Backbone as JSON Lines, residues from 0, in Angstrom:
{"i":0,"aa":"M","n":[0.82,-1.2,0.0],"ca":[0.0,0.0,0.0],"c":[0.87,1.26,0.0]}
{"i":1,"aa":"Q","n":[1.91,1.24,0.84],"ca":[2.8,2.39,0.92],"c":[3.55,2.57,-0.4]}
{"i":2,"aa":"R","n":[3.89,1.46,-1.06],"ca":[4.6,1.52,-2.33],"c":[3.71,2.12,-3.42]}
{"i":3,"aa":"I","n":[2.42,1.8,-3.43],"ca":[1.49,2.35,-4.41],"c":[1.35,3.86,-4.21]}
{"i":4,"aa":"T","n":[1.27,4.31,-2.97],"ca":[1.18,5.74,-2.68],"c":[2.43,6.47,-3.17]}
{"i":5,"aa":"M","n":[3.6,5.85,-2.95],"ca":[4.85,6.47,-3.38],"c":[4.91,6.55,-4.91]}
{"i":6,"aa":"V","n":[4.49,5.51,-5.6],"ca":[4.49,5.5,-7.07],"c":[3.54,6.58,-7.59]}
{"i":7,"aa":"R","n":[2.37,6.69,-7.0],"ca":[1.41,7.72,-7.4],"c":[1.99,9.12,-7.21]}
{"i":8,"aa":"S","n":[2.65,9.34,-6.09],"ca":[3.27,10.64,-5.82],"c":[4.35,10.95,-6.85]}
{"i":9,"aa":"M","n":[5.15,9.95,-7.2],"ca":[6.2,10.16,-8.19],"c":[5.6,10.46,-9.57]}
{"i":10,"aa":"L","n":[4.55,9.75,-9.94],"ca":[3.9,10.0,-11.23],"c":[3.3,11.39,-11.27]}
{"i":11,"aa":"A","n":[2.7,11.82,-10.18],"ca":[2.13,13.16,-10.12],"c":[3.23,14.21,-10.28]}
{"i":12,"aa":"A","n":[4.36,14.01,-9.63],"ca":[5.48,14.96,-9.74],"c":[6.01,15.02,-11.16]}
{"i":13,"aa":"V","n":[6.14,13.86,-11.81],"ca":[6.62,13.82,-13.19],"c":[5.63,14.54,-14.1]}
{"i":14,"aa":"L","n":[4.35,14.34,-13.89],"ca":[3.33,15.0,-14.7],"c":[3.4,16.52,-14.54]}
{"i":15,"aa":"V","n":[3.52,16.99,-13.31],"ca":[3.62,18.43,-13.06],"c":[4.87,19.01,-13.71]}
{"i":16,"aa":"L","n":[5.99,18.34,-13.55],"ca":[7.23,18.83,-14.16],"c":[7.15,18.81,-15.68]}
{"i":17,"aa":"G","n":[6.53,17.79,-16.24],"ca":[6.38,17.71,-17.68],"c":[5.51,18.83,-18.22]}
{"i":18,"aa":"L","n":[4.42,19.13,-17.54],"ca":[3.55,20.22,-17.96],"c":[4.25,21.56,-17.83]}
{"i":19,"aa":"A","n":[5.01,21.75,-16.78],"ca":[5.73,23.01,-16.59],"c":[6.79,23.19,-17.69]}
{"i":20,"aa":"A","n":[7.43,22.12,-18.1],"ca":[8.45,22.22,-19.15],"c":[7.83,22.55,-20.5]}
{"i":21,"aa":"C","n":[6.59,22.14,-20.73],"ca":[5.92,22.39,-22.0],"c":[5.25,23.75,-22.05]}
{"i":22,"aa":"E","n":[5.11,24.41,-20.92],"ca":[4.39,25.67,-20.88],"c":[5.13,26.74,-21.68]}
{"i":23,"aa":"S","n":[4.38,27.5,-22.46],"ca":[4.97,28.62,-23.19],"c":[4.11,29.84,-23.0]}
{"i":24,"aa":"A","n":[4.67,31.01,-23.3],"ca":[3.94,32.27,-23.16],"c":[2.83,32.32,-24.19]}
{"i":25,"aa":"P","n":[1.65,32.87,-23.82],"ca":[0.57,33.0,-24.77],"c":[0.92,34.01,-25.86]}
{"i":26,"aa":"Q","n":[0.36,33.8,-27.06],"ca":[0.62,34.71,-28.16],"c":[-0.07,36.04,-27.96]}
{"i":27,"aa":"Q","n":[-1.27,36.03,-27.42],"ca":[-2.0,37.26,-27.19],"c":[-2.29,37.36,-25.7]}
{"i":28,"aa":"D","n":[-1.4,38.03,-24.99],"ca":[-1.5,38.11,-23.54],"c":[-2.85,38.63,-23.08]}
{"i":29,"aa":"S","n":[-3.39,39.63,-23.75],"ca":[-4.61,40.26,-23.27],"c":[-5.81,39.35,-23.37]}
{"i":30,"aa":"S","n":[-5.81,38.39,-24.28],"ca":[-6.99,37.56,-24.42],"c":[-7.02,36.43,-23.41]}
{"i":31,"aa":"V","n":[-5.93,36.21,-22.67],"ca":[-5.94,35.16,-21.67],"c":[-6.04,35.73,-20.27]}
{"i":32,"aa":"S","n":[-5.99,37.01,-20.13],"ca":[-6.03,37.58,-18.8],"c":[-7.46,37.89,-18.39]}
{"i":33,"aa":"G","n":[-7.65,38.15,-17.11],"ca":[-8.99,38.35,-16.56],"c":[-9.59,39.68,-16.92]}
{"i":34,"aa":"A","n":[-10.86,39.82,-16.64],"ca":[-11.58,41.05,-16.95],"c":[-12.15,41.64,-15.67]}
{"i":35,"aa":"G","n":[-11.85,42.88,-15.42],"ca":[-12.47,43.59,-14.31],"c":[-12.22,42.99,-12.96]}
{"i":36,"aa":"G","n":[-11.17,42.25,-12.78],"ca":[-10.84,41.71,-11.46],"c":[-11.61,40.45,-11.12]}
{"i":37,"aa":"R","n":[-12.23,39.79,-12.1],"ca":[-13.01,38.6,-11.81],"c":[-12.22,37.35,-12.15]}
{"i":38,"aa":"G","n":[-12.47,36.29,-11.39],"ca":[-12.0,34.96,-11.61],"c":[-10.56,34.79,-12.03]}
{"i":39,"aa":"S","n":[-9.73,34.21,-11.24],"ca":[-8.36,33.88,-11.56],"c":[-7.78,33.13,-10.39]}
{"i":40,"aa":"T","n":[-6.63,32.54,-10.62],"ca":[-5.94,31.88,-9.53],"c":[-4.8,32.74,-9.06]}
{"i":41,"aa":"G","n":[-4.4,32.58,-7.83],"ca":[-3.33,33.39,-7.26],"c":[-1.95,32.92,-7.69]}
{"i":42,"aa":"T","n":[-0.96,33.72,-7.39],"ca":[0.43,33.37,-7.67],"c":[1.24,33.62,-6.41]}
{"i":43,"aa":"G","n":[2.49,33.19,-6.44],"ca":[3.38,33.47,-5.31],"c":[3.61,34.96,-5.18]}
{"i":44,"aa":"V","n":[3.75,35.45,-3.96],"ca":[3.93,36.88,-3.74],"c":[5.2,37.09,-2.93]}
{"i":45,"aa":"A","n":[5.95,38.11,-3.33],"ca":[7.16,38.48,-2.61],"c":[7.29,39.99,-2.62]}
{"i":46,"aa":"T","n":[8.1,40.51,-1.72],"ca":[8.31,41.96,-1.69],"c":[9.31,42.33,-2.77]}
{"i":47,"aa":"S","n":[8.99,43.36,-3.54],"ca":[9.88,43.81,-4.6],"c":[10.97,44.69,-4.01]}
{"i":48,"aa":"P","n":[12.06,44.92,-4.75],"ca":[13.13,45.79,-4.26],"c":[12.66,47.22,-4.04]}
{"i":49,"aa":"M","n":[11.56,47.6,-4.69],"ca":[11.07,48.98,-4.55],"c":[10.04,49.1,-3.42]}
{"i":50,"aa":"G","n":[9.9,48.04,-2.63],"ca":[9.02,48.12,-1.47],"c":[7.59,47.72,-1.75]}
{"i":51,"aa":"G","n":[7.27,47.35,-2.97],"ca":[5.91,46.95,-3.31],"c":[5.78,45.45,-3.27]}
{"i":52,"aa":"V","n":[4.59,44.97,-3.55],"ca":[4.35,43.54,-3.59],"c":[4.41,43.12,-5.04]}
{"i":53,"aa":"G","n":[5.14,42.08,-5.33],"ca":[5.24,41.58,-6.7],"c":[5.14,40.07,-6.7]}
{"i":54,"aa":"T","n":[5.27,39.48,-7.85],"ca":[5.2,38.04,-7.92],"c":[6.55,37.43,-7.68]}
{"i":55,"aa":"S","n":[6.55,36.19,-7.27],"ca":[7.81,35.49,-7.08],"c":[8.47,35.28,-8.44]}
{"i":56,"aa":"T","n":[9.73,34.88,-8.42],"ca":[10.43,34.66,-9.68],"c":[9.8,33.52,-10.46]}
{"i":57,"aa":"L","n":[9.1,32.62,-9.8],"ca":[8.43,31.54,-10.5],"c":[7.26,32.06,-11.32]}
{"i":58,"aa":"G","n":[6.61,33.15,-10.88],"ca":[5.46,33.67,-11.59],"c":[5.85,34.56,-12.75]}
{"i":59,"aa":"G","n":[6.91,35.34,-12.62],"ca":[7.35,36.23,-13.68],"c":[6.28,37.19,-14.15]}
{"i":60,"aa":"R","n":[6.41,37.61,-15.39],"ca":[5.47,38.56,-15.96],"c":[4.07,37.96,-16.06]}
{"i":61,"aa":"E","n":[3.99,36.7,-16.46],"ca":[2.67,36.07,-16.6],"c":[1.95,36.0,-15.26]}
{"i":62,"aa":"G","n":[2.7,35.68,-14.2],"ca":[2.1,35.63,-12.87],"c":[1.66,36.99,-12.4]}
{"i":63,"aa":"A","n":[2.48,38.0,-12.67],"ca":[2.12,39.37,-12.29],"c":[0.91,39.85,-13.08]}
{"i":64,"aa":"Q","n":[0.84,39.5,-14.37],"ca":[-0.32,39.88,-15.19],"c":[-1.59,39.27,-14.62]}
{"i":65,"aa":"Q","n":[-1.49,38.01,-14.23],"ca":[-2.65,37.34,-13.62],"c":[-3.03,38.0,-12.3]}
{"i":66,"aa":"Q","n":[-2.03,38.39,-11.53],"ca":[-2.28,39.07,-10.26],"c":[-2.97,40.42,-10.5]}
{"i":67,"aa":"L","n":[-2.51,41.18,-11.49],"ca":[-3.17,42.44,-11.83],"c":[-4.62,42.2,-12.22]}
{"i":68,"aa":"A","n":[-4.85,41.21,-13.07],"ca":[-6.21,40.9,-13.52],"c":[-7.11,40.52,-12.35]}
{"i":69,"aa":"T","n":[-6.58,39.74,-11.43],"ca":[-7.36,39.27,-10.28],"c":[-7.66,40.39,-9.28]}
{"i":70,"aa":"E","n":[-6.62,41.15,-8.95],"ca":[-6.75,42.14,-7.88],"c":[-7.36,43.46,-8.35]}
{"i":71,"aa":"A","n":[-7.11,43.85,-9.57],"ca":[-7.55,45.17,-10.02],"c":[-8.46,45.11,-11.24]}
{"i":72,"aa":"G","n":[-8.26,44.13,-12.08],"ca":[-8.89,44.09,-13.39],"c":[-7.91,44.64,-14.39]}
{"i":73,"aa":"D","n":[-7.79,43.99,-15.52],"ca":[-6.8,44.42,-16.5],"c":[-7.42,45.07,-17.73]}
{"i":74,"aa":"R","n":[-8.75,45.24,-17.74],"ca":[-9.39,45.83,-18.91],"c":[-10.6,46.66,-18.52]}
{"i":75,"aa":"V","n":[-10.84,47.64,-19.36],"ca":[-12.06,48.46,-19.22],"c":[-12.8,48.39,-20.54]}
{"i":76,"aa":"L","n":[-14.11,48.52,-20.47],"ca":[-14.95,48.44,-21.66],"c":[-15.47,49.82,-22.05]}
{"i":77,"aa":"F","n":[-15.74,49.98,-23.33],"ca":[-16.2,51.26,-23.87],"c":[-17.53,51.07,-24.59]}
{"i":78,"aa":"E","n":[-18.27,52.16,-24.67],"ca":[-19.51,52.17,-25.45],"c":[-19.16,52.24,-26.93]}
{"i":79,"aa":"T","n":[-20.14,51.97,-27.78],"ca":[-19.95,52.03,-29.23],"c":[-19.47,53.42,-29.65]}
{"i":80,"aa":"D","n":[-18.46,53.46,-30.52],"ca":[-17.92,54.71,-31.08],"c":[-17.48,55.71,-30.01]}
{"i":81,"aa":"S","n":[-17.03,55.23,-28.87],"ca":[-16.67,56.12,-27.77],"c":[-15.3,55.75,-27.2]}
{"i":82,"aa":"H","n":[-14.63,56.76,-26.69],"ca":[-13.4,56.54,-25.94],"c":[-13.51,57.16,-24.54]}
{"i":83,"aa":"S","n":[-14.74,57.47,-24.13],"ca":[-14.98,58.05,-22.8],"c":[-14.98,56.95,-21.75]}
{"i":84,"aa":"L","n":[-14.39,57.26,-20.6],"ca":[-14.35,56.32,-19.49],"c":[-15.62,56.46,-18.66]}
{"i":85,"aa":"N","n":[-16.37,55.37,-18.5],"ca":[-17.57,55.4,-17.67],"c":[-17.19,55.12,-16.21]}
{"i":86,"aa":"N","n":[-18.18,55.15,-15.32],"ca":[-17.92,54.96,-13.88],"c":[-17.27,53.61,-13.58]}
{"i":87,"aa":"Q","n":[-17.71,52.55,-14.26],"ca":[-17.12,51.23,-14.02],"c":[-15.66,51.22,-14.46]}
{"i":88,"aa":"A","n":[-15.36,51.85,-15.59],"ca":[-13.98,51.91,-16.07],"c":[-13.11,52.67,-15.08]}
{"i":89,"aa":"V","n":[-13.6,53.79,-14.57],"ca":[-12.83,54.59,-13.61],"c":[-12.56,53.77,-12.35]}
{"i":90,"aa":"S","n":[-13.53,53.0,-11.9],"ca":[-13.35,52.17,-10.72],"c":[-12.22,51.14,-10.94]}
{"i":91,"aa":"I","n":[-12.22,50.5,-12.09],"ca":[-11.18,49.53,-12.4],"c":[-9.82,50.23,-12.51]}
{"i":92,"aa":"L","n":[-9.79,51.38,-13.17],"ca":[-8.52,52.09,-13.32],"c":[-7.98,52.58,-11.99]}
{"i":93,"aa":"E","n":[-8.83,52.95,-11.06],"ca":[-8.35,53.34,-9.73],"c":[-7.68,52.16,-9.03]}
{"i":94,"aa":"R","n":[-8.25,50.96,-9.19],"ca":[-7.61,49.77,-8.61],"c":[-6.29,49.48,-9.32]}
{"i":95,"aa":"Q","n":[-6.25,49.71,-10.64],"ca":[-5.0,49.52,-11.37],"c":[-3.93,50.48,-10.87]}
{"i":96,"aa":"V","n":[-4.31,51.73,-10.65],"ca":[-3.36,52.73,-10.15],"c":[-2.76,52.25,-8.83]}
{"i":97,"aa":"A","n":[-3.59,51.79,-7.91],"ca":[-3.1,51.32,-6.62],"c":[-2.16,50.13,-6.81]}
{"i":98,"aa":"W","n":[-2.54,49.19,-7.67],"ca":[-1.69,48.02,-7.92],"c":[-0.37,48.44,-8.53]}
{"i":99,"aa":"L","n":[-0.41,49.33,-9.52],"ca":[0.81,49.78,-10.18],"c":[1.73,50.56,-9.24]}
{"i":100,"aa":"K","n":[1.15,51.3,-8.33],"ca":[1.98,52.02,-7.35],"c":[2.67,51.05,-6.4]}
{"i":101,"aa":"R","n":[2.01,49.95,-6.05],"ca":[2.63,48.93,-5.18],"c":[3.66,48.1,-5.93]}
{"i":102,"aa":"N","n":[3.55,48.06,-7.25],"ca":[4.4,47.22,-8.08],"c":[5.14,48.08,-9.09]}
{"i":103,"aa":"G","n":[5.98,48.97,-8.59],"ca":[6.65,49.96,-9.41],"c":[7.68,49.43,-10.38]}
{"i":104,"aa":"Q","n":[7.99,48.16,-10.33],"ca":[8.98,47.6,-11.24],"c":[8.42,47.35,-12.64]}
{"i":105,"aa":"W","n":[7.1,47.43,-12.79],"ca":[6.48,47.1,-14.07],"c":[6.2,48.33,-14.91]}
{"i":106,"aa":"R","n":[6.55,48.23,-16.18],"ca":[6.08,49.17,-17.18],"c":[4.84,48.54,-17.8]}
{"i":107,"aa":"I","n":[3.99,49.36,-18.41],"ca":[2.77,48.81,-19.0],"c":[2.56,49.31,-20.42]}
{"i":108,"aa":"V","n":[1.84,48.51,-21.17],"ca":[1.35,48.9,-22.49],"c":[-0.17,48.85,-22.4]}
{"i":109,"aa":"V","n":[-0.82,49.95,-22.76],"ca":[-2.28,49.97,-22.79],"c":[-2.69,49.71,-24.24]}
{"i":110,"aa":"E","n":[-3.44,48.64,-24.42],"ca":[-3.91,48.24,-25.75],"c":[-5.31,48.79,-25.98]}
{"i":111,"aa":"G","n":[-5.53,49.38,-27.15],"ca":[-6.86,49.84,-27.53],"c":[-7.45,48.88,-28.54]}
{"i":112,"aa":"H","n":[-8.68,48.42,-28.28],"ca":[-9.35,47.44,-29.14],"c":[-10.75,47.94,-29.51]}
{"i":113,"aa":"C","n":[-11.26,47.43,-30.62],"ca":[-12.59,47.8,-31.11],"c":[-13.36,46.56,-31.55]}
{"i":114,"aa":"D","n":[-14.66,46.73,-31.78],"ca":[-15.42,45.62,-32.34],"c":[-15.22,45.59,-33.84]}
{"i":115,"aa":"E","n":[-15.83,44.63,-34.5],"ca":[-15.59,44.39,-35.92],"c":[-16.23,45.38,-36.87]}
{"i":116,"aa":"R","n":[-17.13,46.2,-36.36],"ca":[-17.82,47.13,-37.24],"c":[-16.94,48.33,-37.57]}
{"i":117,"aa":"G","n":[-17.11,48.89,-38.73],"ca":[-16.31,50.03,-39.15],"c":[-15.09,49.61,-39.94]}
{"i":118,"aa":"T","n":[-14.46,50.59,-40.56],"ca":[-13.28,50.29,-41.38],"c":[-12.07,50.03,-40.5]}
{"i":119,"aa":"R","n":[-11.06,49.44,-41.1],"ca":[-9.81,49.17,-40.38],"c":[-9.21,50.48,-39.88]}
{"i":120,"aa":"E","n":[-9.18,51.49,-40.73],"ca":[-8.59,52.79,-40.38],"c":[-9.35,53.46,-39.24]}
{"i":121,"aa":"Y","n":[-10.68,53.45,-39.32],"ca":[-11.49,54.06,-38.27],"c":[-11.23,53.37,-36.94]}
{"i":122,"aa":"N","n":[-11.2,52.04,-36.95],"ca":[-11.02,51.3,-35.7],"c":[-9.61,51.44,-35.14]}
{"i":123,"aa":"L","n":[-8.61,51.56,-36.0],"ca":[-7.25,51.82,-35.48],"c":[-7.2,53.18,-34.77]}
{"i":124,"aa":"A","n":[-7.85,54.18,-35.36],"ca":[-7.87,55.51,-34.73],"c":[-8.67,55.49,-33.44]}
{"i":125,"aa":"L","n":[-9.82,54.82,-33.43],"ca":[-10.63,54.73,-32.21],"c":[-9.9,53.94,-31.13]}
{"i":126,"aa":"G","n":[-9.24,52.86,-31.51],"ca":[-8.46,52.08,-30.54],"c":[-7.35,52.92,-29.93]}
{"i":127,"aa":"D","n":[-6.75,53.78,-30.74],"ca":[-5.7,54.68,-30.24],"c":[-6.29,55.67,-29.23]}
{"i":128,"aa":"R","n":[-7.45,56.22,-29.54],"ca":[-8.09,57.15,-28.59],"c":[-8.47,56.44,-27.29]}
{"i":129,"aa":"R","n":[-8.91,55.2,-27.37],"ca":[-9.25,54.43,-26.16],"c":[-8.01,54.17,-25.32]}
{"i":130,"aa":"A","n":[-6.94,53.72,-25.95],"ca":[-5.7,53.46,-25.21],"c":[-5.17,54.75,-24.59]}
{"i":131,"aa":"T","n":[-5.25,55.85,-25.33],"ca":[-4.78,57.14,-24.82],"c":[-5.63,57.61,-23.65]}
{"i":132,"aa":"A","n":[-6.94,57.38,-23.69],"ca":[-7.82,57.77,-22.58],"c":[-7.42,57.02,-21.31]}
{"i":133,"aa":"V","n":[-7.14,55.73,-21.43],"ca":[-6.71,54.94,-20.27],"c":[-5.35,55.43,-19.79]}
{"i":134,"aa":"R","n":[-4.42,55.63,-20.71],"ca":[-3.08,56.11,-20.34],"c":[-3.17,57.44,-19.61]}
{"i":135,"aa":"N","n":[-3.93,58.38,-20.16],"ca":[-4.04,59.69,-19.55],"c":[-4.61,59.61,-18.14]}
{"i":136,"aa":"Y","n":[-5.59,58.74,-17.93],"ca":[-6.16,58.59,-16.59],"c":[-5.09,58.08,-15.63]}
{"i":137,"aa":"L","n":[-4.37,57.03,-16.03],"ca":[-3.35,56.46,-15.14],"c":[-2.27,57.49,-14.82]}
{"i":138,"aa":"V","n":[-1.81,58.23,-15.82],"ca":[-0.77,59.24,-15.61],"c":[-1.3,60.36,-14.72]}
{"i":139,"aa":"N","n":[-2.53,60.79,-14.95],"ca":[-3.11,61.86,-14.11],"c":[-3.29,61.43,-12.66]}
{"i":140,"aa":"Q","n":[-3.31,60.12,-12.42],"ca":[-3.45,59.61,-11.05],"c":[-2.1,59.28,-10.42]}
{"i":141,"aa":"G","n":[-1.01,59.62,-11.09],"ca":[0.3,59.48,-10.47],"c":[1.21,58.4,-11.01]}
{"i":142,"aa":"I","n":[0.78,57.66,-12.02],"ca":[1.67,56.68,-12.62],"c":[2.59,57.44,-13.58]}
{"i":143,"aa":"P","n":[3.91,57.32,-13.44],"ca":[4.82,58.07,-14.31],"c":[4.59,57.76,-15.79]}
{"i":144,"aa":"A","n":[4.54,58.81,-16.59],"ca":[4.31,58.65,-18.03],"c":[5.36,57.76,-18.68]}
{"i":145,"aa":"S","n":[6.56,57.74,-18.12],"ca":[7.63,56.92,-18.68],"c":[7.36,55.42,-18.54]}
{"i":146,"aa":"R","n":[6.41,55.06,-17.68],"ca":[6.06,53.65,-17.48],"c":[4.92,53.19,-18.38]}
{"i":147,"aa":"V","n":[4.3,54.1,-19.11],"ca":[3.07,53.77,-19.84],"c":[3.19,54.09,-21.32]}
{"i":148,"aa":"T","n":[3.01,53.09,-22.16],"ca":[2.94,53.3,-23.6],"c":[1.6,52.76,-24.1]}
{"i":149,"aa":"T","n":[1.24,53.1,-25.33],"ca":[-0.03,52.66,-25.89],"c":[0.18,52.02,-27.25]}
{"i":150,"aa":"I","n":[-0.78,51.19,-27.62],"ca":[-0.83,50.61,-28.95],"c":[-2.3,50.38,-29.3]}
{"i":151,"aa":"S","n":[-2.64,50.56,-30.56],"ca":[-3.99,50.28,-31.02],"c":[-3.97,49.05,-31.9]}
{"i":152,"aa":"Y","n":[-4.86,48.11,-31.62],"ca":[-5.04,46.95,-32.47],"c":[-6.32,47.06,-33.29]}
{"i":153,"aa":"G","n":[-7.08,48.13,-33.07],"ca":[-8.33,48.28,-33.82],"c":[-9.2,47.07,-33.63]}
{"i":154,"aa":"K","n":[-9.64,46.49,-34.74],"ca":[-10.5,45.31,-34.67],"c":[-9.74,44.01,-34.95]}
{"i":155,"aa":"E","n":[-8.41,44.08,-34.96],"ca":[-7.58,42.96,-35.38],"c":[-7.43,41.84,-34.35]}
{"i":156,"aa":"R","n":[-7.7,42.09,-33.09],"ca":[-7.52,41.07,-32.06],"c":[-8.78,40.93,-31.19]}
{"i":157,"aa":"P","n":[-9.84,40.41,-31.76],"ca":[-11.06,40.25,-30.96],"c":[-10.87,39.2,-29.87]}
{"i":158,"aa":"V","n":[-11.47,39.45,-28.73],"ca":[-11.44,38.48,-27.65],"c":[-12.69,37.6,-27.71]}
{"i":159,"aa":"A","n":[-13.73,38.09,-28.36],"ca":[-14.97,37.34,-28.54],"c":[-15.33,37.37,-30.03]}
{"i":160,"aa":"V","n":[-15.57,36.2,-30.58],"ca":[-15.93,36.13,-31.99],"c":[-17.45,36.03,-32.09]}
{"i":161,"aa":"G","n":[-18.02,36.85,-32.95],"ca":[-19.46,36.82,-33.16],"c":[-19.94,38.14,-33.7]}
{"i":162,"aa":"N","n":[-21.05,38.07,-34.38],"ca":[-21.65,39.25,-34.98],"c":[-22.89,39.62,-34.17]}
{"i":163,"aa":"N","n":[-22.67,39.95,-32.88],"ca":[-23.78,40.26,-31.98],"c":[-23.32,41.2,-30.88]}
{"i":164,"aa":"D","n":[-24.29,41.75,-30.14],"ca":[-23.98,42.73,-29.1],"c":[-23.04,42.2,-28.03]}
{"i":165,"aa":"S","n":[-23.19,40.94,-27.65],"ca":[-22.33,40.38,-26.61],"c":[-20.86,40.39,-27.04]}
{"i":166,"aa":"A","n":[-20.59,39.93,-28.24],"ca":[-19.21,39.91,-28.73],"c":[-18.69,41.34,-28.91]}
{"i":167,"aa":"W","n":[-19.5,42.2,-29.48],"ca":[-19.05,43.58,-29.71],"c":[-18.71,44.28,-28.4]}
{"i":168,"aa":"T","n":[-19.53,44.06,-27.37],"ca":[-19.28,44.68,-26.05],"c":[-17.94,44.25,-25.49]}
{"i":169,"aa":"Q","n":[-17.63,42.96,-25.57],"ca":[-16.37,42.45,-25.02],"c":[-15.16,42.95,-25.8]}
{"i":170,"aa":"N","n":[-15.34,43.22,-27.08],"ca":[-14.22,43.63,-27.93],"c":[-13.92,45.11,-27.86]}
{"i":171,"aa":"R","n":[-14.84,45.93,-27.38],"ca":[-14.59,47.37,-27.23],"c":[-13.92,47.59,-25.88]}
{"i":172,"aa":"R","n":[-12.58,47.53,-25.87],"ca":[-11.88,47.5,-24.6],"c":[-10.53,48.18,-24.66]}
{"i":173,"aa":"G","n":[-10.05,48.51,-23.47],"ca":[-8.68,48.95,-23.26],"c":[-8.06,47.97,-22.29]}
{"i":174,"aa":"V","n":[-6.95,47.38,-22.64],"ca":[-6.33,46.32,-21.82],"c":[-4.95,46.78,-21.36]}
{"i":175,"aa":"T","n":[-4.7,46.64,-20.07],"ca":[-3.41,46.98,-19.48],"c":[-2.57,45.71,-19.4]}
{"i":176,"aa":"T","n":[-1.42,45.71,-20.1],"ca":[-0.53,44.56,-20.09],"c":[0.82,44.97,-19.51]}
{"i":177,"aa":"L","n":[1.41,44.08,-18.74],"ca":[2.69,44.35,-18.1],"c":[3.85,44.04,-19.02]}
{"i":178,"aa":"Q","n":[4.91,44.85,-18.89],"ca":[6.14,44.66,-19.66],"c":[7.31,44.68,-18.68]}
{"i":179,"aa":"N","n":[8.35,43.97,-19.0],"ca":[9.55,43.97,-18.15],"c":[10.35,45.23,-18.34]}
């Protein structure tokens, strides 16, 4: 009986190590991260050299991104043809500001996204305005401008596929992603 338990433990360890060795970074970081601080698993936490709380070396950027998504939310949503921040977006961004102040070692890229409607050019410009609106809010709340850059993906990276209101709502977003 004891031998069977030991064999099972060894097989479980081999499986975990095998999965960890096969793990690779996602191609589209923003589409795998959480929304508005909902649902995620935790990561190891350690004190950063700058006095804030960060992820352990085992978690790296991916772990910190997950922590941001869980604790603060990593994205805000926009209304159709708008780059204005609503009350829910401001609430999420305030939590992001607090998280970013505690984790000063991270630079961020704010991604601007749009739904599938409209031309490519229109959506790239709207995505840029959305990313800039998020960036400006974060900077105005004390995040150094040197830590924040923006990029617009327009309608090129949908997180939800579909020709309906539900998909369009999810795709009209600004996503905060961490950079080393």
